[in-house]
C-alpha positions in Angstrom: -2.1 0.8 1.7 0.1 -0.4 0.7 -0.1 0.0 0.4 1.4 -1.7 -2.9 1.3 -5.5 -3.5 2.2 -8.0 -4.5 2.8 -11.2 -6.5 4.1 -12.0 -3.3 1.8 -10.8 -0.3 0.1 -12.9 1.7 -3.4 -11.8 0.9 -6.3 -11.4 -1.7 -8.4 -8.1 -1.1 -12.3 -9.5 -2.0 -14.1 -6.6 -4.3 -16.9 -7.9 -3.3 -17.1 -6.8 0.6 -19.8 -7.7 2.4 -20.7 -7.9 6.4 -18.4 -10.1 8.5 -19.2 -13.5 8.9 -20.8 -13.7 12.3 -18.3 -15.5 15.2 -20.4 -16.0 18.3 -18.5 -15.3 21.8 -18.3 -18.9 22.4 -16.4 -19.3 19.2 -13.9 -16.6 20.2 -10.9 -17.9 22.0 -8.8 -15.5 24.5 -5.3 -15.8 24.4 -2.5 -18.2 22.4 -0.1 -16.5 19.5 0.6 -17.2 15.7 3.8 -17.2 13.6 3.7 -15.4 10.3 6.9 -15.7 8.0 8.6 -13.5 5.6 11.4 -13.9 3.5 12.7 -10.2 3.9 13.3 -8.7 7.1 10.6 -5.5 7.6 12.2 -2.4 6.9 10.6 0.1 9.0 8.0 0.2 11.9 7.2 4.0 11.7 4.1 5.0 10.8 5.4 7.6 9.0 7.6 6.3 6.9 6.5 2.5 6.1 4.5 2.3 2.8 5.6 -1.2 1.6 3.0 -4.1 1.9 5.2 -6.5 4.3 5.2 -3.5 6.9 1.6 -2.3 6.4 -0.8 -4.5 8.8 2.1 -4.6 11.3 2.0 -0.8 11.7 -1.5 -0.9 11.8 -1.7 -3.3 14.9 0.8 -0.8 16.6 -0.8 2.7 15.9 -4.3 3.9 15.8 -5.5 7.3 13.6 -8.3 9.7 13.9 -10.3 7.3 11.9 -10.4 3.6 10.6 -12.2 0.9 8.5 -14.5 -1.5 10.1 -12.7 -4.8 9.7 -13.0 -6.4 6.6 -14.6 -3.4 4.3 -14.1 -0.1 3.4 -16.7 1.2 5.5 -14.9 4.5 7.2 -15.9 4.9 11.1 -14.2 6.8 14.1 -11.2 5.6 15.8 -9.3 7.9 17.6 -11.8 10.0 17.1 -15.1 9.5 18.8 -17.1 12.1 16.5 -16.7 14.4 14.4 -18.4 17.3 12.6 -18.1 18.8 9.0 -18.7 22.6 8.3 -21.2 23.1 5.5 -19.0 24.6 2.7 -16.9 21.0 3.7 -13.4 23.1 4.7 -13.5 22.4 8.6 -13.6 19.0 10.1 -13.7 18.8 14.3 -12.7 16.1 15.5 -14.0 15.3 19.4 -11.3 12.5 21.0 -11.4 9.5 22.9 -10.0 10.3 26.4 -9.3 6.4 27.4 -6.4 6.1 25.1 -2.9 5.2 25.9 0.3 5.3 24.4 2.1 2.1 25.1 4.7 4.3 27.3 1.7 4.7 29.4 0.7 8.2 28.6 -2.9 9.5 27.3 -3.0 10.9 24.1 -4.4 13.9 23.5 -5.3 16.2 20.6 -1.6 18.0 20.5 -0.5 14.1 19.8 -2.2 13.9 16.9 -1.7 17.4 15.8 1.9 16.8 16.3 2.0 13.5 14.5 0.3 14.9 11.0 2.4 17.9 11.1 5.4 15.3 11.2 4.4 13.3 8.6 4.2 16.7 6.6 7.6 18.1 7.2 10.3 18.0 4.8 12.7 16.5 7.4 10.9 13.1 7.9 11.2 12.7 4.2 7.5 10.5 4.4 6.0 9.1 1.0 2.9 9.9 2.2 3.8 14.1 2.8 1.3 15.1 -0.3 -1.8 13.1 1.5 -2.2 16.3 3.1 -2.3 18.5 0.5 -5.5 20.2 1.4 -4.8 20.7 4.9 -4.2 25.0 5.2 -0.7 25.8 5.5 0.4 22.5 3.7 2.5 24.0 1.1 4.2 26.5 3.4 4.8 24.0 5.7 6.4 21.9 2.9 8.5 24.6 1.6 10.2 24.9 4.9 8.9 28.1 5.8 7.0 27.0 9.1 6.8 24.0 11.3 3.5 24.0 12.0 0.1 24.1 10.2 -2.0 27.2 9.8 -5.4 24.9 9.8 -4.5 22.4 12.7 -5.8 23.8 15.7 -6.4 21.9 19.3 -9.6 23.4 20.8 -8.8 21.7 24.2 -7.1 18.6 25.3 -9.5 16.0 23.2 -10.8 18.6 20.6 -9.0 19.3 17.4 -10.1 21.2 14.4 -8.7 21.0 10.6 -9.7 23.4 8.0 -8.6 22.7 4.6 -7.6 25.0 1.8 -9.9 23.9 -0.5 -12.9 20.9 -0.1 -11.2 17.5 -0.1 -13.5 14.5 -1.3 -10.8 12.1 0.1 -9.5 14.2 3.2 -11.7 11.6 5.6 -9.9 8.5 4.0 -6.3 10.1 4.6 -7.2 10.2 8.1 -7.5 6.5 8.5 -4.3 5.8 6.8 -0.5 5.3 8.8 1.1 8.5 7.8 -1.6 10.3 9.9 -1.5 7.4 13.0 -0.7 9.1 16.2 3.0 9.1 17.6 4.2 10.2 20.8 6.6 13.1 20.3 8.8 12.1 23.8 9.6 8.8 22.2 10.2 10.0 18.2 12.9 12.6 19.7 14.5 9.9 22.3 15.0 7.5 19.3 15.3 10.1 16.2 15.6 8.0 12.7 15.8 4.7 15.0 12.1 5.6 16.0 10.9 3.0 13.4 12.9 0.1 15.2 10.8 1.5 18.4 7.7 2.3 17.8 5.3 3.5 20.3 2.1 3.5 19.3 -1.9 3.0 20.7 -2.4 0.0 19.1 -3.8 -3.1 20.1 0.0 -4.9 20.2 2.8 -3.3 21.1 6.1 -4.6 20.0 8.0 -6.7 22.7 11.5 -7.8 20.2 13.2 -7.1 17.1 15.9 -9.4 15.9 17.4 -7.9 12.8 17.2 -10.7 10.4 15.7 -13.3 13.0 12.3 -12.5 14.1 9.4 -9.2 15.2 7.7 -9.9 18.3 4.3 -8.4 19.5 2.8 -8.7 22.3 -1.4 -8.1 23.6 -1.8 -4.0 24.5 -4.1 -4.6 28.0 -4.3 -1.0 28.1 -6.2 -1.0 24.5 -9.2 0.7 24.4 -11.5 -1.7 22.1 -13.6 -4.1 24.8 -12.5 -7.9 23.7 -9.2 -6.6 21.4 -7.0 -8.1 20.5 -7.6 -11.8 20.7 -4.1 -13.1 20.5 -1.6 -12.6 23.7 1.5 -12.8 21.0 2.4 -12.7 17.3 5.9 -13.6 16.3 7.2 -12.3 12.6 9.9 -14.8 11.8 11.7 -13.6 8.5 14.6 -15.2 6.6 11.9 -17.7 5.9 12.0 -18.9 1.8 8.7 -19.3 0.7 8.8 -23.2 -0.2 10.2 -23.5 2.9 7.5 -21.6 4.9 4.8 -23.6 3.1 7.1 -26.8 4.5 6.3 -25.4 7.8 2.7 -24.3 7.7 1.5 -28.0 6.0 3.8 -29.5 9.7 1.8 -27.2 11.8 4.7 -24.9 12.6 3.7 -21.7 11.3 0.2 -19.7 10.6 0.2 -17.5 7.3 2.6 -17.5 4.9 3.9 -13.8 4.8 4.5 -14.2 1.4 2.1 -16.2 0.0 1.9 -19.9 -1.3 4.9 -20.0 -3.6 3.8 -19.5 -7.4 6.1 -23.0 -8.3 3.7 -25.1 -5.8 0.3 -22.9 -6.3 -1.6 -25.4 -8.3 -0.6 -28.3 -6.3 -1.3 -26.5 -2.6 -4.6 -25.1 -4.3 -5.9 -28.5 -5.8 -5.2 -30.6 -2.7 -8.2 -31.7 -0.6 -6.6 -31.5 2.3 -6.5 -27.5 2.1 -10.2 -26.9 1.1 -11.2 -24.3 3.6 -7.6 -22.6 4.5 -7.1 -21.2 0.7 -9.2 -17.5 0.6 -9.7 -16.1 -3.1 -10.4 -12.6 -4.6 -9.9 -9.9 -6.1 -8.3 -6.7 -5.3 -7.6 -3.2 -6.1 -4.5 -4.0 -7.9 -1.9 -3.0 -11.0 0.9 -4.5 -11.7 3.3 -2.1 -13.7 6.5 -1.4 -15.2 7.5 2.4 -14.4 9.9 4.4 -16.6 12.1 6.8 -15.1 11.2 10.0 -17.7 14.2 12.1 -16.0 16.7 9.1 -17.7 17.6 8.6 -20.9 16.4 7.3 -23.2 12.9 7.2 -21.0 12.9 10.9 -21.1 11.6 10.0 -24.8 7.5 9.6 -24.6 8.4 7.3 -28.0 10.0 4.9 -26.5 8.1 4.8 -23.4 5.1 4.1 -25.7 7.2 1.3 -27.6 7.8 -1.0 -24.1 3.5 -0.6 -24.0 3.5 -2.2 -27.0 6.6 -4.6 -26.7 5.5 -6.2 -23.5 3.1 -9.7 -24.0 1.2 -9.6 -20.9 -1.1 -12.6 -22.2 2.1 -14.5 -21.5 3.1 -12.7 -18.1 -0.6 -14.0 -16.7 0.2 -17.4 -17.7 3.6 -17.3 -15.7 1.1 -16.7 -12.8 -1.2 -19.7 -13.1 -3.9 -17.1 -14.7 -4.0 -15.4 -11.4 -4.6 -12.4 -13.5 -6.0 -10.2 -16.0 -4.1 -8.0 -18.7 -3.8 -4.3 -17.5 -4.3 -1.6 -19.9 -4.5 1.6 -17.7 -2.9 2.7 -14.0 -6.7 2.1 -12.2 -8.0 -1.7 -11.8 -11.4 -2.4 -13.2 -12.8 -2.4 -10.0 -12.2 1.1 -9.0 -14.1 4.2 -9.9 -12.9 6.2 -12.8 -11.8 3.4 -14.8 -12.2 3.6 -18.3 -13.8 0.5 -20.0 -14.0 1.9 -23.5 -9.6 2.3 -23.4 -7.6 0.0 -25.2 -4.9 1.1 -24.1 -1.3 -0.3 -26.1 -2.2 -3.4 -27.8 0.8 -6.0 -28.0 2.3 -5.1 -31.5 6.4 -6.0 -31.7 6.6 -4.6 -35.4 4.7 -1.0 -34.2 6.6 -1.1 -31.4 10.1 -1.6 -33.6 8.5 1.5 -35.1 8.5 4.2 -33.0 11.8 3.0 -31.4 13.6 4.3 -35.0 11.4 7.7 -34.8 12.7 8.1 -31.4 16.2 7.5 -32.4 17.2 4.0 -31.6 16.3 1.7 -34.5 19.2 -0.2 -33.0 18.0 -0.1 -29.9 19.8 0.6 -26.0 20.9 -1.1 -22.8 19.3 -0.5 -19.9 18.1 -1.6 -16.4 15.2 -3.5 -15.3 15.0 -3.4 -11.3 12.5 -6.6 -9.8 12.0 -7.9 -6.5 13.9 -11.4 -5.6 11.0 -13.2 -4.5 9.1 -15.9 -6.9 7.7 -15.7 -9.6 8.9 -12.1 -9.9 12.6 -13.0 -11.5 10.7 -15.2 -13.9 8.4 -12.2 -14.7 11.0 -9.9 -15.3 12.7 -12.2 -17.8 10.1 -12.6 -19.4 9.5 -8.8 -20.1 13.6 -8.6 -20.8 12.9 -11.3 -23.6 9.9 -9.1 -24.5 12.0 -5.8 -24.9 14.8 -7.4 -26.4 12.6 -8.5 -29.3 12.7 -4.1 -29.8 16.3 -3.8 -29.5 16.1 -2.9 -25.7 18.6 -5.1 -24.0 17.7 -4.6 -20.1 20.1 -6.1 -17.4 17.9 -7.8 -14.6 18.8 -6.6 -11.2 16.8 -8.8 -8.6 17.3 -7.6 -5.6 15.2 -7.8 -1.9 11.6 -5.2 -2.0 13.3 -3.0 0.2 15.9 -2.5 -1.9 14.2 -1.7 -4.9 12.0 0.9 -3.3 14.8 2.6 -2.1 16.2 2.5 -5.6 12.7 3.5 -7.0 12.9 6.9 -4.5 16.3 7.8 -5.6 15.9 10.3 -8.9 18.8 8.5 -11.0 19.2 4.8 -9.8 16.6 2.9 -11.5 15.7 3.4 -15.0 13.1 0.5 -14.9 11.2 -1.2 -12.1 8.7 -4.2 -12.4 6.7 -3.7 -9.4 5.3 -7.2 -8.9 5.9 -8.0 -5.0 5.7 -4.2 -4.4 3.0 -3.1 -7.1 0.0 -0.8 -6.0 -3.0 -2.0 -4.3 -5.0 1.5 -3.2 -4.9 3.0 0.4 -8.7 3.5 -0.3 -11.1 3.7 -2.4 -10.7 6.4 -4.7 -9.1 6.9 -8.1 -6.7 9.5 -6.6 -4.6 6.7 -4.5 -3.5 5.6 -7.6 -2.3 9.2 -8.9 -0.9 11.3 -6.1 1.4 8.7 -4.6 2.5 7.1 -7.9 2.4 9.3 -10.2 1.7 12.5 -9.5 4.4 15.4 -8.7 4.0 15.3 -4.8 5.1 11.9 -5.2 7.9 12.5 -7.7 10.3 13.1 -4.6 13.1 11.5 -2.9 11.9 8.1 -0.9 8.7 8.7 -2.8 6.4 6.0 -4.7 6.5 7.6 -8.1 9.3 5.6 -9.6 8.6 6.8 -12.9 9.7 10.5 -11.5 6.7 11.4 -13.6 5.2 15.2 -13.2 2.7 16.6 -15.3 1.6 20.1 -13.9 -1.7 20.2 -16.0 -2.8 16.6 -15.1 -1.6 18.0 -11.3 -4.4 21.0 -11.8 -7.0 18.6 -13.1 -6.5 15.7 -10.3 -6.8 18.9 -7.5 -10.0 20.1 -9.4 -11.2 16.4 -9.4 -10.1 15.9 -5.4 -11.9 18.8 -4.0 -15.1 17.7 -5.7 -16.6 16.6 -2.3 -20.5 17.0 -3.1 -21.9 13.5 -3.6 -24.3 15.2 -6.2 -21.2 15.3 -8.6 -20.0 12.3 -8.2 -20.2 10.7 -11.8 -19.2 13.8 -12.8 -15.6 13.5 -10.5 -15.6 10.3 -11.6 -15.4 11.1 -15.5 -12.8 13.5 -15.1 -10.6 11.0 -13.3 -10.9 9.0 -16.2 -9.7 11.7 -18.8 -7.1 12.3 -16.7 -5.6 8.6 -16.8 -6.0 8.4 -20.2 -4.6 11.3 -21.0 -1.4 10.1 -18.8 -1.4 7.0 -20.8 -0.7 9.2 -23.8 2.4 9.8 -21.7 2.8 6.5 -20.7 5.4 6.6 -17.8 3.7 3.3 -16.7 3.5 0.4 -18.9 0.4 -1.5 -16.7 1.0 -5.6 -17.4 -2.3 -7.2 -15.0 -4.6 -6.6 -12.4 -4.3 -9.9 -10.1 -6.1 -11.5 -8.2 -5.2 -12.7 -4.7 -5.4 -16.0 -2.7 -3.6 -16.5 0.9 -3.6 -19.7 2.9 -3.9 -20.0 6.7 -3.9 -22.7 9.7 -6.8 -24.4 10.9 -5.6 -23.2 14.3 -6.6 -19.7 13.4 -10.0 -18.4 13.8 -12.0 -15.1 12.7 -13.8 -14.2 9.9 -12.4 -15.0 6.7 -13.1 -11.0 5.9 -10.3 -10.0 8.5 -7.6 -13.0 6.6 -8.7 -10.6 2.9 -9.2 -7.5 4.8 -8.7 -4.7 1.9 -6.8 -2.2 4.3 -5.6 -3.6 7.2 -3.2 -5.3 4.4 -2.4 -8.1 4.6 -4.2 -9.4 7.8 -6.5 -7.8 10.6 -4.6 -8.8 13.2 -6.9 -8.0 16.0 -9.3 -9.6 15.4 -7.7 -13.2 14.6 -8.0 -15.6 17.3 -6.1 -19.2 17.9 -9.0 -22.0 18.3 -6.6 -24.0 20.6 -5.9 -21.2 22.9 -5.7 -22.4 26.4 
């Protein structure tokens, strides 16, 4: 999750995640509906494909995986699985599935469905951006190479027992079983709709899709057959798209909508935050997030390391933070400060235009060059892109800004030769799970440098990939500190190559309508981004 995000996202992720605020049965209402607004239409609801902040929680409301996180926490727990065991060598996981789970089409879920769904995400024909997450399952390399359509490491023991054998221990494996790429889908529905499955999703989740009118709205209805007792609490969710954030804010203030999907408009942030009428409706917290400028190392002149290092030195990160009213702190490496493996003693590239100019001359570009900087078109991202453009101009880089819908920018980043530079705001990286590997594999590792992937720098360092694989194999809790040290060294070495210019780590804010109930943590859920919809209820439900 999401994962990715976002100056324009609805919510923050709390770095101090405690137990959920108690909600008594007397307070909870069953029924009612809510409206969530977004500026852009959602790109897809296929769990094997969806990988942006906007569709993250929408997908999670429709589907389930073997594992999940307790609401509002990073605590793993069984979901479609009712239990699991791990072999002493850490390589064989045996999952016992629930026998009371139904897909939205009425068919019961079995272990074959879970096997099919994971293999579908790995199959190169699917072009899933999450393919690389499953690297540790035995048979992964053969399947990626197109030599087989099934994983040798996945065995259906009986209709409700699935055994997964890894080629080597993987410290992140149970986390991977909780992300959307591992969510269960019915084969018959995928085959029926083909590439349009993302517009006709069929899952096992708390809600099922009733309607999708492109450019207008997506409507979810409560799943009456959901296997979690008492959930979901709402009968309906309406996602309205095409809503400018400023208009959406006015509508929320008039009581016409309930959650601002794109967050509080930056230009109105201080006014809204300081208005006493909004007390209790705005929630604040930190998150495992980094906003960055990617540089495509396969496009000239960004194939030159000195050029990339010069870009790192040219950007005035303090000034960028001021553009968003100080809702972030400057970043000097891909990992955010709260992530295990963060290098506290690493200073990074200091803002130094003169030194950046000298590096440009050493690289053979004393007069600079022209390029393109892609950015999300939702405020404040165009303004941030303009600030970065001005900084780059100071060292001779003339960057034409292309502000586009976030889905279009994401698509451009997934093409090897389309986007030389991307400002990630509105699409920036928030951890899919709380482990440093998640800030490497999908966005900086060789496995993510594929068509449709999220490694927009198209950076691939085989030596660092080998070290990352070594770190991921260190699944014994006794070597946790050693593993974190290894990840720390990986990211410091990576920053010498400078495929990114990390800009800031963001503080998040969200705003909700007073009529919505539920613990604050479900509105700042760290993995069900942006909202854990299962637990939201309407106080005015009849």
